The first five atom37 places (N, CA, C, CB, O) and aatype in JSON, in Angstrom:
{
  "aatype": [12, 7, 19, 9, 8, 16, 10, 7, 19, 18, 7, 1, 10, 1, 8, 0, 3, 9, 7, 1, 1, 12, 8, 7, 19, 16, 5, 1, 12, 10, 16, 1, 16, 10, 11, 5, 10, 6, 1, 3, 7, 10, 19, 1, 1, 18, 3, 10, 19, 6, 12, 14, 14, 1, 19, 6, 18, 6, 10, 16, 6, 12, 7, 16, 6, 10, 10, 9, 1, 12, 9, 14, 10, 17, 16, 17, 19, 19, 6, 11, 15, 0, 6, 13, 1, 10, 15, 1, 6, 6, 18, 3, 15, 1, 14, 19, 6, 11, 2, 15, 17, 5, 0],
  "atom_mask": [
    [1, 1, 1, 1, 1],
    [1, 1, 1, 0, 1],
    [1, 1, 1, 1, 1],
    [1, 1, 1, 1, 1],
    [1, 1, 1, 1, 1],
    [1, 1, 1, 1, 1],
    [1, 1, 1, 1, 1],
    [1, 1, 1, 0, 1],
    [1, 1, 1, 1, 1],
    [1, 1, 1, 1, 1],
    [1, 1, 1, 0, 1],
    [1, 1, 1, 1, 1],
    [1, 1, 1, 1, 1],
    [1, 1, 1, 1, 1],
    [1, 1, 1, 1, 1],
    [1, 1, 1, 1, 1],
    [1, 1, 1, 1, 1],
    [1, 1, 1, 1, 1],
    [1, 1, 1, 0, 1],
    [1, 1, 1, 1, 1],
    [1, 1, 1, 1, 1],
    [1, 1, 1, 1, 1],
    [1, 1, 1, 1, 1],
    [1, 1, 1, 0, 1],
    [1, 1, 1, 1, 1],
    [1, 1, 1, 1, 1],
    [1, 1, 1, 1, 1],
    [1, 1, 1, 1, 1],
    [1, 1, 1, 1, 1],
    [1, 1, 1, 1, 1],
    [1, 1, 1, 1, 1],
    [1, 1, 1, 1, 1],
    [1, 1, 1, 1, 1],
    [1, 1, 1, 1, 1],
    [1, 1, 1, 1, 1],
    [1, 1, 1, 1, 1],
    [1, 1, 1, 1, 1],
    [1, 1, 1, 1, 1],
    [1, 1, 1, 1, 1],
    [1, 1, 1, 1, 1],
    [1, 1, 1, 0, 1],
    [1, 1, 1, 1, 1],
    [1, 1, 1, 1, 1],
    [1, 1, 1, 1, 1],
    [1, 1, 1, 1, 1],
    [1, 1, 1, 1, 1],
    [1, 1, 1, 1, 1],
    [1, 1, 1, 1, 1],
    [1, 1, 1, 1, 1],
    [1, 1, 1, 1, 1],
    [1, 1, 1, 1, 1],
    [1, 1, 1, 1, 1],
    [1, 1, 1, 1, 1],
    [1, 1, 1, 1, 1],
    [1, 1, 1, 1, 1],
    [1, 1, 1, 1, 1],
    [1, 1, 1, 1, 1],
    [1, 1, 1, 1, 1],
    [1, 1, 1, 1, 1],
    [1, 1, 1, 1, 1],
    [1, 1, 1, 1, 1],
    [1, 1, 1, 1, 1],
    [1, 1, 1, 0, 1],
    [1, 1, 1, 1, 1],
    [1, 1, 1, 1, 1],
    [1, 1, 1, 1, 1],
    [1, 1, 1, 1, 1],
    [1, 1, 1, 1, 1],
    [1, 1, 1, 1, 1],
    [1, 1, 1, 1, 1],
    [1, 1, 1, 1, 1],
    [1, 1, 1, 1, 1],
    [1, 1, 1, 1, 1],
    [1, 1, 1, 1, 1],
    [1, 1, 1, 1, 1],
    [1, 1, 1, 1, 1],
    [1, 1, 1, 1, 1],
    [1, 1, 1, 1, 1],
    [1, 1, 1, 1, 1],
    [1, 1, 1, 1, 1],
    [1, 1, 1, 1, 1],
    [1, 1, 1, 1, 1],
    [1, 1, 1, 1, 1],
    [1, 1, 1, 1, 1],
    [1, 1, 1, 1, 1],
    [1, 1, 1, 1, 1],
    [1, 1, 1, 1, 1],
    [1, 1, 1, 1, 1],
    [1, 1, 1, 1, 1],
    [1, 1, 1, 1, 1],
    [1, 1, 1, 1, 1],
    [1, 1, 1, 1, 1],
    [1, 1, 1, 1, 1],
    [1, 1, 1, 1, 1],
    [1, 1, 1, 1, 1],
    [1, 1, 1, 1, 1],
    [1, 1, 1, 1, 1],
    [1, 1, 1, 1, 1],
    [1, 1, 1, 1, 1],
    [1, 1, 1, 1, 1],
    [1, 1, 1, 1, 1],
    [1, 1, 1, 1, 1],
    [1, 1, 1, 1, 1]
  ],
  "atom_positions": [
    [[35.29, -64.77, -1.14], [35.93, -65.38, -2.29], [34.91, -66.08, -3.19], [36.99, -66.36, -1.83], [35.24, -66.47, -4.31]],
    [[33.71, -66.24, -2.71], [32.68, -66.88, -3.52], [32.37, -66.12, -4.79], [0.0, 0.0, 0.0], [32.12, -66.72, -5.83]],
    [[32.38, -64.79, -4.71], [32.11, -63.97, -5.9], [33.23, -64.15, -6.91], [31.97, -62.47, -5.52], [32.98, -64.28, -8.11]],
    [[34.47, -64.16, -6.44], [35.62, -64.35, -7.33], [35.48, -65.69, -8.05], [36.96, -64.29, -6.54], [35.67, -65.77, -9.27]],
    [[35.16, -66.73, -7.31], [35.0, -68.06, -7.9], [33.85, -68.08, -8.9], [34.76, -69.11, -6.79], [34.0, -68.6, -10.01]],
    [[32.71, -67.52, -8.52], [31.54, -67.52, -9.39], [31.82, -66.8, -10.71], [30.35, -66.87, -8.69], [31.5, -67.31, -11.78]],
    [[32.42, -65.62, -10.63], [32.74, -64.88, -11.86], [33.82, -65.59, -12.67], [33.18, -63.45, -11.53], [33.83, -65.51, -13.9]],
    [[34.74, -66.26, -11.99], [35.78, -67.01, -12.69], [35.22, -68.19, -13.46], [0.0, 0.0, 0.0], [35.69, -68.51, -14.55]],
    [[34.22, -68.84, -12.89], [33.62, -70.02, -13.52], [32.63, -69.62, -14.62], [32.92, -70.9, -12.47], [32.64, -70.2, -15.7]],
    [[31.77, -68.64, -14.33], [30.68, -68.3, -15.25], [30.94, -67.08, -16.13], [29.43, -68.07, -14.46], [30.2, -66.85, -17.08]],
    [[31.98, -66.32, -15.83], [32.25, -65.12, -16.63], [31.38, -63.95, -16.22], [0.0, 0.0, 0.0], [30.89, -63.89, -15.09]],
    [[31.2, -63.04, -17.13], [30.46, -61.8, -16.87], [29.01, -62.1, -16.53], [30.54, -60.85, -18.09], [28.31, -62.78, -17.28]],
    [[28.55, -61.57, -15.37], [27.2, -61.86, -14.88], [26.53, -60.63, -14.31], [27.25, -62.96, -13.83], [27.19, -59.68, -13.89]],
    [[25.21, -60.67, -14.3], [24.42, -59.65, -13.61], [24.39, -59.97, -12.12], [22.97, -59.58, -14.19], [24.65, -61.1, -11.7]],
    [[24.07, -58.96, -11.33], [24.0, -59.09, -9.87], [23.12, -60.28, -9.47], [23.46, -57.79, -9.24], [23.54, -61.12, -8.68]],
    [[21.92, -60.34, -10.01], [20.98, -61.4, -9.66], [21.51, -62.78, -10.03], [19.63, -61.17, -10.34], [21.29, -63.75, -9.31]],
    [[22.21, -62.88, -11.15], [22.77, -64.17, -11.58], [23.88, -64.63, -10.64], [23.31, -64.07, -13.01], [24.0, -65.82, -10.35]],
    [[24.67, -63.69, -10.15], [25.71, -64.04, -9.17], [25.02, -64.55, -7.91], [26.63, -62.81, -8.84], [25.41, -65.58, -7.35]],
    [[24.0, -63.82, -7.45], [23.27, -64.21, -6.24], [22.64, -65.58, -6.34], [0.0, 0.0, 0.0], [22.66, -66.34, -5.37]],
    [[22.1, -65.93, -7.51], [21.48, -67.25, -7.69], [22.5, -68.37, -7.59], [20.77, -67.32, -9.04], [22.17, -69.48, -7.17]],
    [[23.72, -68.1, -7.97], [24.76, -69.13, -7.96], [25.46, -69.23, -6.6], [25.78, -68.84, -9.04], [26.22, -70.17, -6.36]],
    [[25.2, -68.27, -5.73], [25.83, -68.26, -4.41], [24.73, -68.47, -3.36], [26.61, -66.93, -4.15], [24.1, -67.51, -2.92]],
    [[24.52, -69.7, -2.98], [23.45, -70.03, -2.04], [23.72, -69.44, -0.66], [23.3, -71.55, -1.94], [24.83, -69.54, -0.13]],
    [[22.69, -68.82, -0.1], [22.78, -68.32, 1.26], [23.3, -66.9, 1.42], [0.0, 0.0, 0.0], [23.34, -66.39, 2.54]],
    [[23.69, -66.25, 0.34], [24.18, -64.88, 0.44], [23.01, -63.91, 0.25], [25.31, -64.6, -0.62], [22.19, -64.09, -0.65]],
    [[22.93, -62.9, 1.11], [21.86, -61.91, 0.98], [22.21, -60.91, -0.12], [21.61, -61.18, 2.32], [23.38, -60.73, -0.48]],
    [[21.19, -60.27, -0.64], [21.4, -59.26, -1.68], [22.27, -58.13, -1.15], [20.04, -58.71, -2.19], [23.15, -57.63, -1.85]],
    [[22.03, -57.73, 0.09], [22.8, -56.64, 0.7], [24.28, -57.01, 0.81], [22.25, -56.29, 2.09], [25.16, -56.21, 0.47]],
    [[24.55, -58.22, 1.29], [25.94, -58.65, 1.45], [26.62, -58.78, 0.08], [26.01, -59.99, 2.21], [27.79, -58.43, -0.06]],
    [[25.9, -59.28, -0.9], [26.46, -59.4, -2.24], [26.8, -58.02, -2.81], [25.48, -60.13, -3.18], [27.86, -57.83, -3.41]],
    [[25.91, -57.06, -2.62], [26.16, -55.7, -3.1], [27.4, -55.11, -2.44], [24.94, -54.8, -2.84], [28.24, -54.51, -3.11]],
    [[27.51, -55.27, -1.14], [28.68, -54.75, -0.41], [29.97, -55.42, -0.89], [28.51, -54.97, 1.11], [30.99, -54.77, -1.07]],
    [[29.89, -56.73, -1.08], [31.07, -57.48, -1.52], [31.5, -57.02, -2.91], [30.78, -58.98, -1.53], [32.69, -56.81, -3.15]],
    [[30.55, -56.88, -3.83], [30.88, -56.44, -5.18], [31.5, -55.05, -5.18], [29.62, -56.45, -6.06], [32.46, -54.79, -5.91]],
    [[30.96, -54.15, -4.37], [31.53, -52.8, -4.29], [32.97, -52.84, -3.77], [30.67, -51.9, -3.37], [33.84, -52.15, -4.3]],
    [[33.21, -53.66, -2.75], [34.56, -53.75, -2.19], [35.52, -54.38, -3.2], [34.55, -54.57, -0.89], [36.66, -53.92, -3.34]],
    [[35.09, -55.42, -3.89], [35.94, -56.06, -4.9], [36.23, -55.11, -6.06], [35.28, -57.34, -5.42], [37.32, -55.11, -6.62]],
    [[35.23, -54.3, -6.42], [35.45, -53.29, -7.47], [36.46, -52.25, -6.99], [34.1, -52.61, -7.86], [37.35, -51.85, -7.73]],
    [[36.31, -51.82, -5.75], [37.23, -50.84, -5.17], [38.66, -51.38, -5.12], [36.78, -50.44, -3.76], [39.62, -50.64, -5.34]],
    [[38.79, -52.67, -4.83], [40.11, -53.31, -4.74], [40.71, -53.62, -6.11], [40.01, -54.59, -3.95], [41.88, -54.01, -6.2]],
    [[39.93, -53.43, -7.17], [40.44, -53.68, -8.51], [40.33, -55.13, -8.96], [0.0, 0.0, 0.0], [40.97, -55.52, -9.94]],
    [[39.53, -55.93, -8.26], [39.39, -57.34, -8.59], [38.2, -57.62, -9.51], [39.25, -58.16, -7.33], [38.17, -58.62, -10.22]],
    [[37.22, -56.72, -9.49], [36.0, -56.87, -10.28], [35.75, -55.56, -11.03], [34.76, -57.24, -9.37], [35.99, -54.47, -10.5]],
    [[35.27, -55.68, -12.25], [34.9, -54.52, -13.06], [33.38, -54.5, -13.2], [35.61, -54.55, -14.47], [32.76, -55.53, -13.46]],
    [[32.8, -53.32, -13.03], [31.36, -53.13, -13.15], [31.06, -52.47, -14.49], [30.79, -52.28, -11.97], [31.74, -51.52, -14.88]],
    [[30.05, -52.98, -15.18], [29.62, -52.41, -16.45], [28.18, -51.93, -16.3], [29.73, -53.47, -17.61], [27.27, -52.72, -16.02]],
    [[27.96, -50.63, -16.48], [26.62, -50.06, -16.49], [26.17, -50.0, -17.94], [26.58, -48.63, -15.81], [26.68, -49.19, -18.72]],
    [[25.22, -50.84, -18.29], [24.74, -50.91, -19.67], [23.6, -49.93, -19.88], [24.29, -52.34, -20.02], [22.66, -49.87, -19.09]],
    [[23.7, -49.16, -20.93], [22.69, -48.13, -21.23], [21.58, -48.79, -22.03], [23.31, -46.92, -22.01], [21.63, -48.86, -23.26]],
    [[20.58, -49.25, -21.32], [19.4, -49.85, -21.95], [18.25, -49.74, -20.96], [19.65, -51.35, -22.36], [18.45, -49.4, -19.8]],
    [[17.08, -50.03, -21.42], [15.9, -49.96, -20.56], [15.32, -51.35, -20.42], [14.83, -48.99, -21.13], [15.07, -52.01, -21.43]],
    [[15.11, -51.83, -19.23], [15.53, -51.21, -17.97], [17.06, -51.24, -17.84], [14.88, -51.92, -16.77], [17.73, -52.06, -18.47]],
    [[17.61, -50.35, -17.01], [19.07, -50.31, -16.83], [19.59, -51.67, -16.36], [19.46, -49.21, -15.83], [18.93, -52.39, -15.61]],
    [[20.79, -51.99, -16.8], [21.37, -53.29, -16.46], [22.83, -53.09, -16.06], [21.26, -54.3, -17.65], [23.54, -52.27, -16.64]],
    [[23.26, -53.85, -15.06], [24.64, -53.8, -14.59], [25.19, -55.22, -14.63], [24.74, -53.2, -13.14], [24.52, -56.17, -14.25]],
    [[26.42, -55.35, -15.1], [27.1, -56.65, -15.13], [28.47, -56.51, -14.48], [27.23, -57.19, -16.59], [29.03, -55.42, -14.41]],
    [[28.98, -57.64, -14.02], [30.28, -57.67, -13.35], [31.13, -58.76, -13.96], [30.12, -57.89, -11.83], [30.63, -59.8, -14.39]],
    [[32.45, -58.52, -14.0], [33.39, -59.56, -14.41], [34.71, -59.35, -13.69], [33.6, -59.54, -15.96], [35.0, -58.27, -13.17]],
    [[35.51, -60.4, -13.66], [36.82, -60.31, -13.04], [37.75, -59.45, -13.87], [37.42, -61.7, -12.84], [37.7, -59.47, -15.1]],
    [[38.59, -58.7, -13.21], [39.67, -57.99, -13.88], [40.83, -58.97, -14.03], [40.11, -56.69, -13.09], [40.75, -60.12, -13.59]],
    [[41.89, -58.53, -14.66], [43.08, -59.37, -14.78], [43.61, -59.74, -13.39], [44.18, -58.65, -15.61], [44.02, -60.88, -13.16]],
    [[43.6, -58.78, -12.48], [44.07, -59.04, -11.13], [43.14, -60.02, -10.4], [44.19, -57.72, -10.34], [43.61, -60.86, -9.63]],
    [[41.83, -59.91, -10.64], [40.88, -60.84, -10.05], [41.1, -62.26, -10.54], [0.0, 0.0, 0.0], [41.01, -63.21, -9.77]],
    [[41.38, -62.4, -11.83], [41.67, -63.72, -12.4], [42.95, -64.29, -11.81], [41.79, -63.63, -13.94], [43.02, -65.48, -11.52]],
    [[43.95, -63.44, -11.64], [45.2, -63.89, -11.03], [44.97, -64.38, -9.6], [46.25, -62.75, -11.03], [45.53, -65.39, -9.19]],
    [[44.13, -63.66, -8.84], [43.81, -64.1, -7.48], [43.12, -65.46, -7.51], [42.91, -63.07, -6.78], [43.46, -66.34, -6.72]],
    [[42.17, -65.63, -8.41], [41.45, -66.9, -8.53], [42.43, -68.04, -8.79], [40.4, -66.84, -9.65], [42.35, -69.09, -8.15]],
    [[43.34, -67.84, -9.72], [44.31, -68.88, -10.06], [45.17, -69.24, -8.85], [45.21, -68.42, -11.22], [45.48, -70.41, -8.63]],
    [[45.54, -68.24, -8.07], [46.37, -68.48, -6.89], [45.59, -69.12, -5.75], [46.99, -67.18, -6.42], [46.18, -69.78, -4.9]],
    [[44.27, -68.94, -5.72], [43.44, -69.52, -4.65], [43.08, -70.98, -4.9], [42.17, -68.71, -4.5], [42.75, -71.7, -3.96]],
    [[43.14, -71.43, -6.14], [42.73, -72.8, -6.46], [43.48, -73.85, -5.64], [42.95, -73.08, -7.94], [42.84, -74.77, -5.13]],
    [[44.81, -73.76, -5.47], [45.48, -74.76, -4.63], [44.98, -74.76, -3.18], [46.98, -74.51, -4.64], [44.88, -75.83, -2.57]],
    [[44.67, -73.6, -2.63], [44.15, -73.54, -1.26], [42.78, -74.2, -1.18], [44.07, -72.08, -0.77], [42.54, -74.99, -0.27]],
    [[41.88, -73.89, -2.13], [40.56, -74.51, -2.13], [40.67, -76.02, -2.31], [39.69, -73.91, -3.23], [39.93, -76.77, -1.68]],
    [[41.59, -76.46, -3.15], [41.79, -77.9, -3.36], [42.21, -78.55, -2.05], [42.85, -78.15, -4.45], [41.7, -79.62, -1.7]],
    [[43.14, -77.92, -1.33], [43.6, -78.45, -0.05], [42.44, -78.53, 0.95], [44.73, -77.57, 0.51], [42.31, -79.53, 1.66]],
    [[41.61, -77.49, 1.02], [40.48, -77.49, 1.94], [39.53, -78.64, 1.62], [39.73, -76.14, 1.87], [39.07, -79.33, 2.53]],
    [[39.23, -78.85, 0.35], [38.34, -79.94, -0.05], [38.96, -81.29, 0.32], [38.05, -79.88, -1.57], [38.28, -82.17, 0.84]],
    [[40.25, -81.44, 0.05], [40.93, -82.7, 0.38], [40.95, -82.97, 1.88], [42.36, -82.67, -0.15], [40.93, -84.14, 2.28]],
    [[40.97, -81.95, 2.69], [41.04, -82.1, 4.15], [39.67, -82.04, 4.82], [41.92, -81.03, 4.72], [39.6, -82.05, 6.05]],
    [[38.6, -81.98, 4.05], [37.27, -81.79, 4.64], [36.9, -82.89, 5.63], [36.23, -81.72, 3.55], [36.29, -82.6, 6.66]],
    [[37.26, -84.13, 5.35], [36.95, -85.22, 6.28], [37.72, -85.03, 7.59], [37.3, -86.59, 5.66], [37.19, -85.28, 8.67]],
    [[38.96, -84.57, 7.5], [39.75, -84.33, 8.71], [39.19, -83.16, 9.51], [41.22, -84.06, 8.34], [39.17, -83.2, 10.74]],
    [[38.73, -82.12, 8.82], [38.09, -81.0, 9.52], [36.86, -81.5, 10.27], [37.7, -79.88, 8.52], [36.65, -81.16, 11.43]],
    [[36.04, -82.3, 9.59], [34.82, -82.83, 10.19], [35.14, -83.65, 11.43], [34.04, -83.67, 9.18], [34.5, -83.49, 12.47]],
    [[36.15, -84.54, 11.33], [36.55, -85.37, 12.46], [37.04, -84.51, 13.62], [37.64, -86.36, 12.03], [36.68, -84.76, 14.77]],
    [[37.85, -83.52, 13.34], [38.36, -82.63, 14.4], [37.22, -81.91, 15.1], [39.34, -81.61, 13.81], [37.23, -81.77, 16.32]],
    [[36.25, -81.46, 14.34], [35.1, -80.78, 14.94], [34.29, -81.73, 15.82], [34.2, -80.18, 13.85], [33.86, -81.35, 16.91]],
    [[34.08, -82.96, 15.33], [33.34, -83.93, 16.13], [34.07, -84.24, 17.43], [33.12, -85.22, 15.32], [33.44, -84.32, 18.48]],
    [[35.38, -84.41, 17.36], [36.16, -84.68, 18.57], [36.09, -83.5, 19.53], [37.63, -84.97, 18.2], [35.9, -83.69, 20.73]],
    [[36.23, -82.31, 19.01], [36.17, -81.11, 19.84], [34.79, -80.99, 20.5], [36.48, -79.85, 19.01], [34.69, -80.73, 21.7]],
    [[33.74, -81.17, 19.71], [32.37, -81.01, 20.22], [31.99, -82.09, 21.23], [31.39, -81.03, 19.08], [31.1, -81.86, 22.05]],
    [[32.65, -83.25, 21.2], [32.31, -84.33, 22.12], [33.04, -84.22, 23.46], [32.62, -85.67, 21.48], [32.74, -84.97, 24.39]],
    [[33.99, -83.31, 23.56], [34.71, -83.12, 24.82], [33.78, -82.53, 25.87], [35.94, -82.21, 24.63], [32.9, -81.72, 25.56]],
    [[33.98, -82.95, 27.14], [33.17, -82.33, 28.19], [33.54, -80.85, 28.34], [33.37, -83.07, 29.54], [34.69, -80.46, 28.14]],
    [[32.57, -80.07, 28.69], [32.81, -78.65, 28.86], [33.58, -78.45, 30.15], [31.46, -77.85, 28.88], [33.15, -78.87, 31.23]],
    [[34.72, -77.8, 30.03], [35.55, -77.54, 31.21], [35.23, -76.15, 31.74], [37.06, -77.67, 30.87], [35.15, -75.18, 30.99]],
    [[35.04, -76.09, 33.05], [34.79, -74.79, 33.68], [36.07, -74.29, 34.3], [33.66, -74.89, 34.74], [36.84, -75.05, 34.89]],
    [[36.29, -73.02, 34.17], [37.42, -72.39, 34.85], [37.09, -72.27, 36.33], [37.75, -71.0, 34.23], [35.93, -72.33, 36.72]],
    [[38.11, -72.09, 37.16], [37.91, -72.01, 38.61], [36.93, -70.89, 38.99], [39.24, -71.8, 39.32], [36.19, -71.02, 39.96]],
    [[36.93, -69.82, 38.25], [36.04, -68.7, 38.57], [34.6, -68.95, 38.13], [36.56, -67.44, 37.92], [33.71, -68.18, 38.48]],
    [[34.37, -70.04, 37.36], [33.02, -70.36, 36.89], [32.32, -71.37, 37.78], [33.08, -70.88, 35.47], [31.13, -71.63, 37.58]],
    [[33.01, -71.93, 38.75], [32.44, -73.0, 39.58], [31.26, -72.57, 40.38], [33.47, -73.53, 40.5], [30.69, -73.37, 41.12]]
  ]
}
C-alpha cells in the first residue's frame, strides 16, 4: 500500500522517485509491486517516447478510490501505535513457555 499512498500524495512519478520516497524498499520489489498494481488496474504506466526512455506511474480512478478508503484504516493504526507497542513489549517480556514435547 506504500506505492498507492506515495502516488496519491505526490501524483505522477518515475520509478526512481517512488523508490526514493519509500524507504527500505528494493528496486526489484518496487518493480514487482508496480507491475501487480498495474495489472490490478490501480496504477497506470506511461512510457514516454524520449531519449533516454522514461516511464512514469500514476493512480487510476480505482487506485484513488482505494486510497480514500484506506485513509481511515491508516488513521486508526497511527492512533493505536502506542497500544501496539505496549502489547509487543508485554508479549516479548513473557517467559518462553516450552511444550511438554520440548522439555
